[in-house]
N, C-alpha and C positions, 0 to 999 in steps of 0.2 A: 196400778202396779205395773211398772215397766219390765222389771226382771224379778226373779225369785232367787236371791243369793244367800240370804241369811234371815232367820226368824227375827233377829234384832232390828232388821230394816223396817219391819212392819209395826204399826201401832197395835195396842191390845185389841182394839175394836176390829182391826183387819185380820188378826189371828183368829178371833172368834168367828168372824164372817167366813173365813176359809173352812172352819169346822162345821158351821151351819150349812154351807154349800156341800161339803163332803157328805153330811147326813142326807141331804136331799138327793144327791146322786145315788147314794147307796140304797135308799128306800125305793127310788124309781127303778133302779136296776133289778131289784128283787121282785118288784110288782109286775112290771111290763117290759123291762129293758130300757136303757137310756135312749132318748131321742138323739137324732144326728146333729148334735150341737157343733161338732167339729168337722162337718162335711166340707170337703175341699181343702182341709188343713193337713199339712204334713209336718211331723216333728222329727228333726234330725237328732240322733242320739250318738254323742261322741263318748267313747269308752277308752280310758287308759287302764282301768282296772276291770277284772271280770266281775260279773254280777248275775244274780238270779232275780231277786225281788225288784231291784231298780229297773232292770231291762224289761222284765215281763210285765210289771205293773204299768209302766209308761206305755209300752206297746199295746197292751190290752185296753188301757184307758182310752187311747186314741181310737182303737177299733170299736169299742163299745159305743163311742159317741160319733161314729161315722167318719173318722179321720184315718190317717195312716201314719206309720212310723218307719224311719229309715235308720238301720243300725250301721254305725261307722266304727270299725274295729281299730285298735291301736296302730296296726301296720298300714292301714289304708290312709291314715292322715299323718301320723308322726307329729303330733301336736307340738309346735315350737321347735321341731327338729328338721323334718323334711321341708316344712313350710312355716313361715311365721304365723303366730296366732292372729295377728292383725289381718293378715291376708286371708286366712281360713275363715275368720268371722265375716269378712266382707264378701267373700265368694259365696259362702253358704246362705248369706242374707238374701241372695237373689234366687236361691233354689228352694228353700223350705220356709216355713212360717214361724218356727221357734226352734231353739236349740236346747238340748239337755246335755250337760257335760259331767262326766264322772272322772275326776282327775286325782293325781297325787298331790299336786301343788295348787293351793288355793289361789295363788296369783294368776294361774292360767285361767281360772273361771272369771276372775275380775277383768283380765285382759280381753277375754272373749266378749264380755258385757260392754266393755269400753268401746270396742270397735264394731260391734254387731248393730245392725239396723232392725233386728227382730228380737223378741224376748229371749233371754237366756235363763235357764234353770240350773241351779247347782244340784247335781245328782249325788254329790259327795265330794269332799276335798279333804286334805289333811287337817284342815282347821275345823270344819263343821259338816253337818248333815241335816239341812233344814227339811228336806222331804220326809225323812224318817221322823222328825219331831212332830210334824203335823199328823202323821199316821199314829204316832204314840199318843198325842193329846186326844185324838178322836177316840182311841181305845179307852183311855182313862175316863173321858167324859161319858162314854157309853155305860161305864160301870157306876160312876159316882155323880153324874149330872154336871151342872155348871157351878158346883159349889166352890167357893173360895176357901183357902186355908187347908187344902189337902196336903198331906205329907208324902212327898216322893223321895225315896231313898235309893241312891245309886251306889253299888258296891263294885269296886274294881278300878280299872285304868281311866284316868281323866282324859279321854280321847275326843275325837271329833263328834261322835254321837253324844257324848256327855255335854259338850259345849251347847249343842242345839237343844238338848233336853233341859239344861239349866235355863236357857233363854226362853223357851216356851213356857216353862213353869213360872218364870218371873213375869211374863206377859199376861198370864192367866190368873195371877194371884195365888199360886200354889207355893208351898214351902219346899225347899230342895236341900237335901243333905247328901253329901258324898263321903264315903270312906275309901281312901286310896292309900297305897304305900308311899312312903317318902320317895320323891323323885318321879312320881307318876301323877302329879296333880294337874288339875285344869289350868290352862294358861291364865296368867294374871290379866291379860287383855280381856278374856271372856268374863272373868269375875268382875272386872271394873264395869263392863257393859251391863251385867246383871244387876249390880248394885245401883246403877243409875236408873234402870227400869223400875226397880223395887220401890223407889221413892214415890212413884205414882200408884203402884199396885199393892204395896204392903207385904210382898213376899219376903220370907226370911230364909237365910242360908246358913248352913253349917258345913264346915270343911274339917273332917275328922280323919283319924287313922284307924280307929276301932270299928269294924263292921257291926259288932254286936250293939254298940252304942248307937250307931247310925240307924238301925232298923227299929229301934224302940218307938212304938206308936205309928209306924209307917203304914200308909194305905197302899203304897206301891213299892215293890222292891224290883229294881232294874239292875241288870248286869250285862256285860258284853265280853267278847273274847279277850283273853289276856294279851294276845299278840295280833295286832291288826296287819292288814296287807301293807307291805313295804317295811315291816319290822322283823322279817324272818330271821335276820342275823342276831336279833336279841332274844329269840325264842327260848333258848336254854337258860339264859339269865332270868327271864320272866317266869319260867316254870318253877324256879326256886323262890321267887318273891311272892307270888300271888296265891298259893294254896290257902292261907288263912282267910282269903276273901271269897272263897267258894260259897255260892248260894246253895245251901243244903237244908234238909228238914229241920235241923236244930236252929239254924239262923232264921228260917221262915217262922218257926214257932215263937220267936221273940218279937215279931211284928204284930200289928193288929190282926185279929182273928179272920177278918174279911179282906186282908191284903191280897192284892193280885201280884203275880210274878210276870215280869216282862224281860224280853231279850230281843234285840234287833235282828239276830241271826246273821250269818251261820253260827251255830253253837258248837263248841267243842265239848261234847257231853262228858260229864263226870270230871271236868276240869273246873270251869267257872260256874257250872250249873249241873247238878246231879240229875240223873234220869227220873228219879221219883218226884222231884220238884217240877222238872220240865213237863212231865206227863201227868202231873197231879191236878187235883180239882181247882187249885188256885191259879194255875198257869193260864195265861191268855196269849202265849207267844204265837199261836197260829192265827187267831182272830186279829192280833196285832199286825202280823204279816199281811193278811188279807186286806186290812184297812189301808195299807199303802195304796192299793188300787184306787180307792174312792177319794183318798186325799190327793192323789196325783190328778184326778179328774178336776177337783176343785181348783188346784193351782193352774192347770191348763185353761180352765174356763175363765178365770180372772184375767190371765194374760191374753187370751183371745178376745176378751171383751164380751163374752156371752153369759156372764153371771155377775 
């Protein structure tokens, strides 16, 4: 694994291997703490967007394993503005041992990887969010094991998180259903990739408008904010479109009785997700957030060649 840019770049076996490594890191951490696997390693973290989970989980993943992390703010670099991406990649390749970039434009991540002599991790782009997907899959696997044929239902905007969720489901042989309003669908490119993957894994996909139909028989109900970063000008319009897609007690009651509720956070409570569901017994949104830490360790370990 040279870079970690998209779940779809990996084989199904490689995705499962990342999950297995995540489990080992998590178990070790809670028993005796992680060994210094990343001693002498520094992760450069490039941010165009603010972050809580991505920044802290990567920073602490490095610290837990004996390494260090360097935060680079938008103003410090000016990715592609103050200096070309190609130059930034080649300069940082001589300073740190890996790069994690959280960008608005997916092409910026790809450009970093093209010119970098060190591993590049996609910490989020406008196209996908592969780090989130590995943490999500770890959370689902902890609840249901490695069973094939699980039914994952996503309700809301077909955004970057949804793309990676679709792809990780397709890699692991899980079925994926999305209910989204017209005009807010997953990109055709992402669906085409998932369909190709499913030829080997047998995953089935449904693309619907009705959230009540989508959650029937679901083992997992997943949602995300109606307005992502960079879409603030659309907020008023989206507030009128998405209320029927709210994940509330009524909707949850139509899924499998043991279904878990997921959200990548930050959540706009009582918009896409009601308080009673977010804080209810079926919610795993905080274990899901915590699993980002151990999933990040697995990604870093593979890229550093220590797992």
